[in-house]
C-alpha positions in Angstrom: 108.2 88.1 94.5 110.5 89.8 96.9 109.7 93.4 97.8 112.3 95.9 98.8 111.5 99.4 100.3 113.8 102.2 99.2 113.5 105.4 101.1 113.3 108.4 98.8 113.4 112.1 99.9 114.6 113.8 96.7 118.2 113.9 97.8 121.3 112.6 96.0 121.8 110.3 98.9 118.4 108.8 98.3 119.2 108.3 94.6 122.4 106.4 95.8 120.0 104.0 97.6 117.9 103.6 94.5 121.0 102.9 92.4 122.1 100.3 94.9 118.8 98.6 94.9 118.8 98.5 91.1 122.3 96.9 91.1 120.9 94.2 93.3 118.0 93.4 91.0 119.6 94.0 87.6 122.5 91.5 88.0 119.9 88.8 88.0 120.7 87.7 91.6 117.3 88.9 92.9 113.9 89.2 91.4 112.1 92.0 93.3 109.7 94.8 93.2 111.1 98.1 94.4 108.7 100.0 96.7 109.8 103.6 96.6 108.7 105.2 99.9 108.5 108.8 100.9 107.4 110.4 104.1 106.1 113.9 104.5 105.9 115.6 107.9 102.4 116.1 109.1 100.9 119.6 109.1 101.0 121.5 112.4 97.8 122.2 114.3 98.2 125.9 113.3 98.3 125.0 109.6 95.3 122.8 110.0 93.3 125.4 111.9 94.1 128.2 109.5 94.0 126.4 106.2 91.9 123.8 104.4 93.1 120.4 105.8 92.2 118.5 102.6 94.2 121.0 100.5 97.2 120.6 102.8 97.0 116.8 102.5 96.8 117.0 98.7 99.7 119.4 98.6 101.7 117.0 100.8 101.0 114.1 98.5 101.9 116.2 95.4 105.1 117.3 97.0 106.0 113.7 97.8 105.3 112.7 94.2 107.5 115.6 92.9 110.4 114.5 95.3 110.2 110.9 94.0 110.1 111.7 90.3 113.8 111.2 89.7 113.8 107.9 91.6 110.7 106.7 89.8 112.3 107.6 86.4 115.5 105.6 87.3 113.6 102.5 88.2 111.2 102.7 85.3 114.1 103.2 82.8 115.7 100.0 84.2 112.5 98.1 83.6 112.2 97.0 87.3 108.8 96.5 88.8 108.0 99.4 91.1 105.4 100.7 93.5 105.3 104.1 95.2 104.1 104.8 98.7 103.7 108.2 100.4 103.0 108.5 104.1 102.7 111.3 106.6 104.4 111.3 110.0 107.9 110.7 111.5 110.1 109.4 108.7 111.7 106.5 110.5 108.5 105.2 112.1 106.5 105.7 109.0 109.1 103.9 106.8 109.2 101.0 109.2 105.4 100.8 109.2 105.4 101.1 105.3 107.9 98.2 105.0 105.8 96.0 107.2 102.4 96.9 105.5 103.8 96.4 102.0 105.4 93.1 103.0 109.0 94.2 102.3 111.8 91.9 103.3 114.5 94.7 103.2 114.7 98.5 103.6 117.4 100.4 101.7 118.2 103.9 102.8 120.9 106.5 101.8 123.4 107.5 104.5 123.0 110.9 105.8 126.7 111.7 105.6 126.9 113.2 109.1 129.0 111.4 111.6 130.1 111.5 115.2 128.5 114.0 117.6 126.8 116.1 114.9 124.9 113.0 113.6 123.9 112.1 117.1 122.6 115.6 118.0 120.6 115.9 114.7 119.2 112.4 114.8 119.2 110.2 111.8 116.4 108.3 109.9 118.9 105.6 108.9 120.1 105.1 112.5 116.5 104.9 113.8 115.6 102.4 111.1 118.5 100.2 111.9 117.6 100.2 115.5 113.8 99.9 115.2 112.8 98.2 111.9 111.6 94.6 112.0 113.3 93.8 108.8 117.0 94.2 107.8 118.1 97.7 106.8 120.9 98.4 104.3 122.4 101.9 104.7 124.1 103.0 101.4 127.1 105.3 101.9 127.4 108.2 99.5 130.5 108.2 97.3 131.7 111.2 95.4 132.6 110.6 91.7 136.3 110.2 91.2 138.1 113.5 91.3 135.3 115.3 93.2 135.2 116.1 96.8 132.2 116.8 99.0 131.6 120.4 99.9 133.2 121.4 103.2 129.8 121.8 104.8 129.1 118.1 104.2 132.4 116.8 105.5 132.6 115.6 109.1 135.0 117.7 111.2 138.4 116.2 111.9 
């Protein structure tokens, strides 16, 4: 069965990616298992030196599970086969590795919503995945519900 990695970080943009993936598999065109993947940043050397490394690792896994809860609930409610993966490290590199290790044929990620120079300066997981992943990447653009507009802080400057 086809496997699709959907990057999840707890944001509304990530849920857009999950909803898009569900539309792909629910219309009957694809039979697939959705692999919901989350990446936590690794603890700093200071944190590891001053705290229990095992406790920090366990807290990271728990935080990842908490951030994925809404996405897991959406997929489970749709009755679509799912698997969850949590990794530590740089998000783009870890997600690309996760897709390869899990045998995924596609990565779906939510768009960041930042464009132009601002997006370039801040970097972007979706941009890095499109550039570096060994499988196709679909970037799902966030759309506001009809009649609603994104807050000014999220709109690109003119």
